[in-house]
N, C-alpha and C positions, 0 to 999 in steps of 0.2 A: 851333183844330183843324179839320181838313178831313174831308170824306167819306172820304178815304183812311184817315185815322186811325180813323174809326168802323169802317170795314171791317176794319182790323187788330185792333181790340178785339173785334169780333164773331168773328173767326177764333180768337182766344185763348179766348174764351168757349165756342165750339164745341168746341175741343180739350179744355177742362176738362170739358164735359158728356160727351164721349166717355170721358175718364178716369174720371169719376164712374160712368158706365155699367159700365166694366170693373171698378171697385172693388166695385160692388154685385153684379155677377155673381160676382166672386171670393168675396165674403161669402156669397152664396147657395150656391155650391159647397161651402164649408166647412160651412155649416149642413146641407145635404143629406147630406153625408158623415159628419155627426156629429163633426166635428173642432172641438169647442167650445173647445179650447185656444187656437186661433188667431183665433177670432171677435172677440175684443177688439182684436187688432191690426188686423184688417180694418176694424172699425168706426172705429178711430182714424184710419185712412187715409181713410175716407169723410169724416170730419169735417174733415180737413185739406184735402181737395179742396173741400168745401163752403165753407170759409173763404176759399180762393182765389177761388172763384166769387163770393162776396159782394163782395170788393174789385174784381173785374173787372166785376161788375154796376154798381158805383158809377161806375167809369171809363166804362162804356158809357153810363150815364145822362147823364154830363157831356158826352160826345162827341155823343150823340144830341141833346141840348138845343141845342148849338151849330149842328149841321147843320139841325135843325128851324127855328131862327130864321132861318138863312140861306135856307131854302126857304119861308119864310113860314108856318110852322106854330108853334103854341104850344110853348114850351120844355119843358113837362111832358107833351107828347103821347107816347103810346105808340109804340114802334118801328114798329108796323104803320101808323100814320098818317104817320110820317116817310117810310116806304117808299112809301106811296101818293102822297106829295107830291113824289117825286123828279122832277126835270126829265127830259125825254126824253134818252135816251142809255143807256150801259151800267150806270150806278150803280143805277138802279131794279131792274134784273134781278139785279145782284150782291147788293144788300141784300135783295131778295125771296128769293133762294136761301139767304142766311144765316138769314132768319126762318123759312123752311120747315124747314130742317135743325134749327134750334133747337127748334121746336115738336115735331117728330118725336122728337128726343132727350129732351125733357122728358116727353113722353107715355110713352116707354119707361122712363124713370127712375122715373116714378110707379108703373108696373106692377111694376117690380123692387122698389121700396121696399115696396109692399103685400105682395108675395109673401114677401119677407124677414121682414116683420112677422109674417106667418102662421107661418113657420118658427120664429121666436123664441117666439111664443105657444105653439106645439105643444111645443117643447122645454121651456119653463117648466112647462107642464102635465104633461108626462111626468116631469119632475124631481120635481114635487110629489107625483105618484102613487107614484113610487119611494120617496120619503122616507116617505110615509104607510104604505107597505107594510112598511118596515123597522122601524117603531116598533111593537113588540109590547106585550104586557102587561108592566107593570113587575115586575121581579124583586125578591125579598126576599133578605135575608141571614140565614143561620143563626148559631148561637152561635160557630162557628169562623171566620166571616167569608166563607164560601163562598156563592156566588150560588145561590139556589134558585128554583123556579118560583112559589112563593107559593101553590100549590094544596093543599099538604098541611099539616095541623096548624092550630093556632089562632094567631091574630094579636092583638097588643095595639096598640090605637090610643089615642093621647092626644088630648085636645081635647074640645070641646063638641059633642055630637051632637044 
């Protein structure tokens, strides 16, 4: 593989990071609007993009290792070190631009993820409170099978007290 191949993989990874940003923002809009019916679909789409990012990340690592060795850097060196070792010419600037864009995207993605997590926690808490408020005192049944409030009359309990 060549540095050109590495650049192509980095472009694909950037596009996937942008798609992930979109999907997280979409999920956030659904959460903010209270459209919980579609949140599971949005979350599934986020997972699908993450899976594609994992495989592209592996491809990037392989491409980066080959370029790193070609430029005299350890094969397991991070992309930042590979960029720093680039020979003079346009590749150093191109790879640095990829790296900068990817760092910005991942920072934004982390913020979106945290905000969506807060939305989900708030929704879960609101649901718990709603459910707790709907559970009243247990009703009893009279001789005819009708539900009663349980506050009038005597009750018979079986068991050891």
